[in-house]
C-alpha positions in Angstrom: 205.9 42.7 69.7 206.2 44.7 66.6 209.8 45.3 65.9 209.2 48.8 64.4 213.0 49.6 65.0 214.2 46.8 62.7 215.1 49.2 59.9 216.5 51.8 62.3 219.7 53.2 60.8 221.8 55.2 63.3 222.7 58.5 61.6 225.6 60.7 62.6 224.6 63.3 65.0 221.8 62.8 67.5 221.0 59.2 68.0 217.9 59.8 70.0 216.4 62.1 67.3 217.2 59.4 64.7 215.4 56.7 66.8 212.4 59.2 67.4 212.2 59.7 63.5 212.2 55.9 62.9 209.4 55.6 65.5 207.4 58.4 63.7 207.9 56.7 60.4 206.6 53.4 61.7 203.5 55.2 63.1 202.7 57.2 60.1 203.1 54.2 57.8 200.8 52.1 59.9 203.4 49.5 60.8 202.8 50.5 64.5 199.2 51.2 65.0 197.5 53.2 67.6 197.3 51.6 71.0 200.6 49.6 70.5 202.7 49.3 73.5 206.5 50.2 73.0 209.2 48.3 74.6 210.5 49.6 77.9 213.4 51.9 77.8 215.8 49.3 79.2 214.6 46.6 76.9 214.8 48.8 73.8 218.3 50.1 74.8 219.5 46.4 75.1 218.1 45.4 71.8 219.7 48.4 70.0 223.0 48.5 71.9 222.4 52.2 73.0 222.2 53.8 76.5 219.0 53.8 78.3 219.1 57.6 78.4 219.1 57.7 74.6 215.9 55.8 74.4 214.4 58.0 77.1 215.3 61.1 75.0 213.8 59.4 71.8 210.6 58.6 73.6 210.4 62.1 75.1 210.8 63.6 71.6 208.0 61.3 70.3 205.9 62.5 73.2 206.7 66.1 72.3 205.6 65.3 68.7 202.3 64.0 69.9 203.0 60.5 68.8 203.1 58.5 72.1 202.0 58.8 75.7 203.8 57.2 78.8 202.6 56.5 82.2 205.0 55.4 84.9 204.3 51.8 85.7 202.0 51.2 82.7 204.2 51.8 79.8 204.5 53.9 76.5 201.7 53.7 73.9 201.1 55.0 70.4 198.4 57.7 70.4 195.5 57.6 67.9 196.2 61.1 66.6 199.8 59.9 65.7 198.5 58.4 62.6 
């Protein structure tokens, strides 16, 4: 799995927005190509040491930005128009 969050730097303020910004940068730079499956909320929260709700808000923000799409039971994937 592509560790797009490896260079994530938690900023002061809203952690979920910072994470969504990092995700957007990885998508726009091509490090995370269209169709890539993102880690589950629980898995990413453990890897980063943040609450599951933080990852949920970050993924929701990425969805709002048109970068990813999620289907319950299937996962969260990078959209083609995110690039």
